[in-house]
C-alpha positions in Angstrom: -24.5 41.2 40.4 -21.5 39.4 41.9 -18.4 41.4 42.5 -14.9 40.3 41.5 -12.7 39.6 44.5 -9.2 40.9 43.6 -6.5 43.0 45.1 -7.1 46.5 43.7 -3.8 47.7 45.2 -2.0 45.9 42.5 -3.4 48.3 39.9 -2.6 51.5 41.8 0.1 53.5 40.2 -0.2 51.9 36.8 -0.7 54.4 34.1 -2.3 53.9 30.7 0.8 55.1 28.8 2.3 51.7 28.5 -0.9 50.3 27.1 -1.3 53.1 24.6 2.3 52.6 23.6 1.6 49.0 22.7 -0.8 50.2 20.0 1.8 52.4 18.4 4.4 49.6 18.6 2.1 47.1 17.0 1.3 49.6 14.2 5.1 50.1 13.7 5.7 46.3 13.4 2.8 45.9 10.9 4.2 48.8 8.8 7.7 47.3 8.7 6.5 43.7 8.0 6.4 42.1 4.5 3.0 42.3 2.8 2.4 38.5 3.0 0.2 36.5 5.3 2.3 35.0 8.2 2.5 31.2 8.1 2.1 28.9 11.0 2.1 25.1 10.9 0.3 23.1 13.6 2.9 20.8 15.1 0.8 17.6 14.8 0.6 18.3 11.1 4.4 18.2 10.9 4.4 14.8 12.6 1.6 13.6 10.4 3.5 14.7 7.3 6.5 12.6 8.4 4.4 9.5 9.2 2.1 9.8 6.2 3.9 11.8 3.4 2.0 12.5 0.2 5.0 11.2 -1.7 8.7 10.3 -1.0 11.8 10.6 -3.1 14.2 7.7 -3.1 17.3 6.4 -5.0 18.3 2.8 -5.7 21.5 2.0 -3.8 21.7 -1.8 -4.2 20.2 -4.4 -6.5 20.2 -8.1 -5.5 19.2 -10.7 -8.1 17.2 -13.9 -7.2 15.4 -16.5 -9.3 13.4 -14.4 -11.7 13.3 -11.6 -9.2 15.3 -8.6 -8.0 15.5 -7.0 -4.6 15.9 -3.2 -4.7 17.3 -1.3 -1.7 16.0 2.2 -1.7 17.6 5.1 0.3 16.1 8.5 1.0 16.9 10.9 -1.8 18.1 13.9 0.2 18.9 15.9 -2.9 15.2 15.7 -3.8 14.1 16.8 -0.4 13.4 13.5 1.5 15.6 13.4 4.5 14.2 10.2 6.1 11.9 7.6 4.8 8.6 7.2 6.6 8.1 4.5 9.3 5.9 1.5 8.4 4.4 -1.6 10.0 5.8 -4.8 8.7 3.3 -6.1 6.1 2.6 -2.7 4.6 3.3 -1.6 1.0 4.4 1.5 -1.0 3.2 2.5 -4.4 5.7 3.7 -7.1 4.8 6.4 -9.6 6.1 5.2 -13.0 6.2 6.9 -16.3 6.5 4.2 -19.0 6.6 5.7 -22.4 3.5 7.9 -22.7 1.7 6.0 -19.9 1.6 6.9 -16.2 1.2 4.0 -13.8 1.1 3.8 -10.0 2.2 0.3 -8.9 2.2 -1.1 -5.3 4.9 -3.4 -3.9 5.1 -4.9 -0.3 8.1 -3.8 1.7 10.4 -6.7 2.7 12.7 -4.9 5.0 12.4 -4.4 8.8 10.7 -1.2 9.9 13.6 -0.1 12.2 15.8 0.2 9.1 14.2 3.6 8.4 15.8 5.0 11.6 19.4 4.3 10.5 21.6 7.0 9.1 21.2 5.3 5.7 17.3 5.1 6.1 16.2 2.4 3.7 13.3 0.4 2.2 13.6 -2.9 0.4 11.1 -4.2 -2.2 11.3 -7.4 -4.3 10.0 -7.4 -7.9 9.3 -10.7 -9.7 8.8 -11.1 -13.4 5.2 -12.0 -14.2 3.5 -13.1 -17.3 1.6 -9.9 -18.0 3.7 -7.5 -15.9 3.7 -4.2 -17.7 5.1 -2.3 -14.7 7.3 -5.2 -13.4 9.0 -5.6 -16.8 9.7 -1.9 -16.9 11.2 -2.0 -13.4 13.3 -5.1 -13.9 14.6 -3.8 -17.2 15.4 -0.2 -16.2 16.0 0.2 -12.5 19.7 0.1 -11.5 21.9 1.6 -8.8 21.5 5.4 -9.0 17.9 5.3 -10.4 15.7 7.9 -8.7 12.2 6.8 -7.8 9.0 8.6 -6.5 6.8 6.6 -4.1 3.9 6.9 -1.7 4.1 6.7 2.0 3.5 3.3 3.6 0.0 2.0 3.1 -2.2 -1.0 3.8 -3.5 -2.9 6.8 -1.9 -6.3 6.2 0.0 -6.1 9.5 0.0 -7.8 12.9 -2.3 -6.2 15.4 -2.1 -7.2 19.1 -5.8 -6.3 19.8 -7.0 -8.5 16.9 -4.5 -11.3 16.1 -3.4 -14.3 18.0 0.2 -14.6 19.4 0.6 -17.5 17.0 0.4 -16.6 13.3 0.3 -19.1 10.4 1.4 -17.3 7.2 0.5 -18.8 3.8 2.7 -17.4 1.0 3.0 -18.0 -2.8 5.7 -16.6 -5.1 6.4 -12.9 -4.4 3.7 -13.0 -1.7 6.5 -14.0 0.6 7.7 -10.3 0.8 5.4 -9.0 3.6 6.2 -12.1 5.7 9.9 -11.6 5.3 9.4 -8.1 6.6 7.5 -9.6 9.6 10.2 -12.2 10.2 12.9 -9.5 10.1 10.8 -7.3 12.5 10.6 -10.2 15.0 14.3 -10.7 14.9 14.9 -7.0 15.3 12.5 -6.7 18.2 10.1 -4.5 16.2 7.3 -7.2 16.5 6.5 -9.8 19.2 4.6 -12.9 17.9 5.4 -16.4 16.7 5.4 -16.7 12.9 5.2 -20.0 10.9 5.4 -19.5 7.2 4.1 -22.1 4.7 5.7 -21.0 1.5 4.4 -22.5 -1.7 6.7 -22.7 -4.8 6.7 -25.0 -7.9 10.2 -26.3 -7.4 13.1 -25.7 -5.0 15.2 -23.8 -7.6 12.5 -21.1 -8.0 12.2 -20.2 -4.3 13.0 -16.5 -3.9 14.5 -14.9 -0.8 15.4 -18.3 0.6 18.7 -17.3 2.1 17.2 -14.3 3.9 14.3 -16.4 5.3 16.8 -19.0 6.6 18.8 -16.2 8.2 15.7 -14.8 10.0 14.9 -18.3 11.2 18.4 -18.8 12.6 18.3 -15.5 14.5 14.7 -15.6 15.8 15.2 -17.8 18.9 12.6 -20.2 17.6 9.9 -17.5 17.0 10.1 -17.8 13.2 9.7 -21.0 11.2 9.6 -21.6 7.5 8.0 -24.7 5.8 8.6 -24.9 2.0 5.8 -26.6 0.1 6.7 -27.7 -3.5 3.8 -28.3 -5.9 5.8 -29.8 -8.8 8.4 -32.0 -7.1 8.9 -34.3 -4.1 12.1 -33.7 -2.1 13.2 -34.7 1.4 12.8 -31.8 3.8 10.0 -30.3 1.8 6.2 -30.6 2.0 4.7 -31.7 -1.3 1.5 -30.6 -3.1 -0.7 -27.6 -2.3 -1.3 -25.9 1.0 -4.4 -27.5 2.5 -6.4 -27.3 5.7 -4.7 -30.5 6.8 -1.3 -29.1 6.2 -2.1 -25.9 8.2 -3.5 -28.0 11.1 -0.2 -29.9 11.1 1.8 -26.8 11.9 -0.8 -24.7 13.8 -0.9 -25.0 17.6 -3.9 -23.9 19.7 -5.4 -20.5 18.8 -3.9 -18.9 15.8 -4.3 -16.2 13.1 -4.1 -17.0 9.4 -2.4 -14.5 7.0 -2.5 -15.1 3.3 -0.5 -13.4 0.5 0.1 -14.7 -3.0 -1.3 -14.9 -6.6 -5.0 -14.8 -7.4 -5.2 -18.6 -7.9 -4.0 -19.1 -4.4 -6.6 -16.8 -3.0 -9.4 -18.8 -4.7 -7.9 -22.0 -3.3 -7.5 -20.5 0.2 -11.2 -19.4 0.3 -12.1 -23.0 0.4 -9.4 -23.9 2.9 -10.5 -21.1 5.3 -14.1 -22.5 5.3 -12.7 -26.0 6.2 -10.7 -24.5 9.0 -13.7 -22.7 10.5 -11.6 -19.8 11.9 -13.4 -16.7 13.3 -13.4 -13.9 10.7 -11.1 -11.7 12.9 -8.4 -14.5 12.8 -8.1 -14.4 8.9 -6.2 -11.8 7.0 -5.9 -11.7 3.2 -3.6 -9.2 1.6 -5.1 -7.2 -1.3 -4.9 -9.2 -4.5 -4.0 -6.4 -7.0 -5.8 -5.8 -10.3 -8.9 -7.8 -10.9 -8.1 -8.5 -14.5 -10.5 -9.0 -17.3 -14.1 -9.4 -16.0 -15.6 -10.8 -19.3 -15.8 -14.4 -18.0 -17.7 -13.4 -14.8 -21.1 -14.9 -14.7 -22.6 -11.5 -13.9 -20.8 -9.7 -16.7 -23.1 -8.7 -19.7 -21.4 -10.7 -22.5 -22.6 -8.4 -25.3 -20.1 -5.8 -24.2 -17.1 -8.0 -24.2 -15.4 -6.7 -27.4 -16.6 -3.1 -27.3 -14.6 0.1 -27.0 -15.9 3.2 -25.2 -15.1 6.9 -24.8 -14.2 8.0 -21.3 -14.5 11.8 -20.5 -12.3 12.6 -17.6 -12.7 15.8 -15.5 -9.7 17.0 -13.3 -9.7 20.4 -11.7 -12.3 21.8 -14.1 -10.6 20.6 -17.3 -11.6 17.6 -19.3 -9.9 15.1 -21.5 -11.5 12.2 -23.5 -9.8 8.9 -24.0 -10.8 5.5 -25.2 -11.1 2.3 -23.1 -11.8 -1.3 -23.8 -14.5 -3.3 -22.1 -12.0 -5.6 -20.3 -9.8 -2.6 -19.3 -10.5 -0.8 -16.0 -11.2 2.9 -16.1 -7.9 3.4 -14.3 -5.9 1.4 -16.9 -7.5 3.4 -19.7 -6.6 6.7 -18.1 -3.1 5.6 -17.2 -2.5 4.4 -20.8 -3.4 7.8 -22.0 -0.9 9.4 -19.7 -3.4 11.0 -17.3 -2.0 11.3 -13.8 -4.7 9.9 -11.6 -4.5 8.9 -8.0 -4.1 5.2 -7.3 -2.3 2.9 -4.8 -3.6 -0.6 -4.1 -5.2 -1.3 -7.6 -7.5 -3.7 -5.8 -10.7 -1.6 -5.3 -10.0 -1.3 -1.5 -7.8 1.6 -0.4 -10.0 4.4 -1.9 -7.2 6.6 -3.2 -8.7 6.6 -6.7 -12.2 7.4 -5.3 -13.9 9.3 -8.2 -17.4 10.6 -9.0 -19.3 8.9 -11.8 -21.2 11.6 -13.7 -22.7 9.6 -16.5 -22.5 6.0 -17.9 -23.0 2.4 -17.1 -20.3 0.3 -15.4 -19.5 -3.2 -14.2 -17.9 -3.6 -10.8 -16.9 -7.1 -9.7 -18.5 -7.9 -6.4 -15.3 -9.4 -4.9 -13.3 -6.2 -5.8 -16.0 -3.7 -4.7 -14.5 -2.0 -1.7 -16.8 1.1 -1.7 -18.8 2.3 1.2 -22.6 2.2 1.1 -22.7 6.0 0.7 -20.4 5.8 -2.3 -22.8 3.3 -4.0 -25.8 5.4 -3.2 -24.4 8.7 -4.5 -22.5 7.5 -7.5 -18.9 7.2 -6.4 -16.6 4.6 -7.8 -13.0 3.2 -7.6 -11.8 3.3 -11.2 -9.2 0.6 -10.5 -12.1 -1.9 -10.1 -14.6 -0.4 -12.5 -15.2 -1.4 -16.1 -17.1 0.5 -18.8 -20.4 -0.8 -20.2 -21.1 2.4 -22.1 -19.4 5.8 -22.8 -18.4 7.2 -19.4 -18.0 10.7 -17.9 -16.3 10.9 -14.5 -14.6 13.4 -12.2 -11.2 12.5 -10.7 -9.7 14.2 -7.6 -5.9 14.2 -7.5 -4.5 14.0 -4.0 -0.8 14.2 -4.6 
């Protein structure tokens, strides 16, 4: 057996009394301490909680009106416990928790401010909300939010952001309507030095008088040293200084130079149109980024949808933490919408079938999930997990929901 090589003289003269005393001292401290388990927080968890908070409390400090839209400036609500708003990458979104009558809705909106604004003493976010034809949540926000309104929101989410390892230094952004908001954030980030790439925005609107955030875009262009450009494309009128028609492959090629990435954000109709445009352009998959499109809408006109279910109503039994509640849902209503309409607080953020926050276990029943909105993993499909925001009932349903906030 090997012998330890140490200086034994260091131990000479040391008695055991001090060590025995430690036992009594420890027993004394235990006796005097409170009868509760001591708490210790791992430092990385503190950092993670600041970067990815489960929820944040904010307060509206400014409202700016545009054509059919309002921009809300939101500060951290320190009285409610949020000292600083979480940092984000330009292009990300936050989801607001809304109680509208007896319904509970979680609604995402892209941030249109620059990321560095969260580090200022008056740490802020900015979101722009536009009135839409069937905007249940947007109508509520536009009608009720004012200076002083307190809001509850998620931390920053989404992956619609510039990434140096994936994207070209040249970015062509295609925007429609309120889809301009993540690109305004990117433009501001470039001006502030938070991002470093060249951004050309092709912004589609019907007419000049309905363009939103036009002044802020022009300000970003003026202060970007040529790194940000905006080209307005009007579909319903012809004017000098504007492109006319729809955003086509030819129009993109006109403003693209060399290798470039293509980012797209806008209404569903634009996404369908841009699918064909992307095929014409022949860009590598890594060079194309589509922002999540929001709720799928009614699936009854899909070719794959079983038409005999179109007008039916079903019972949905929802389990949360061992307790159940049964609600009704229409065939053209997602399971998420049915639960929210009944006032059930269920997790949700993107409402596009992609983020996974509403990830739930289907216990029983038949469902329809549109292929284009099915963002589940292969294991989810195999073992019966669904995203309620993109799942529609074809029979009575039983599912288990797992709240995370």
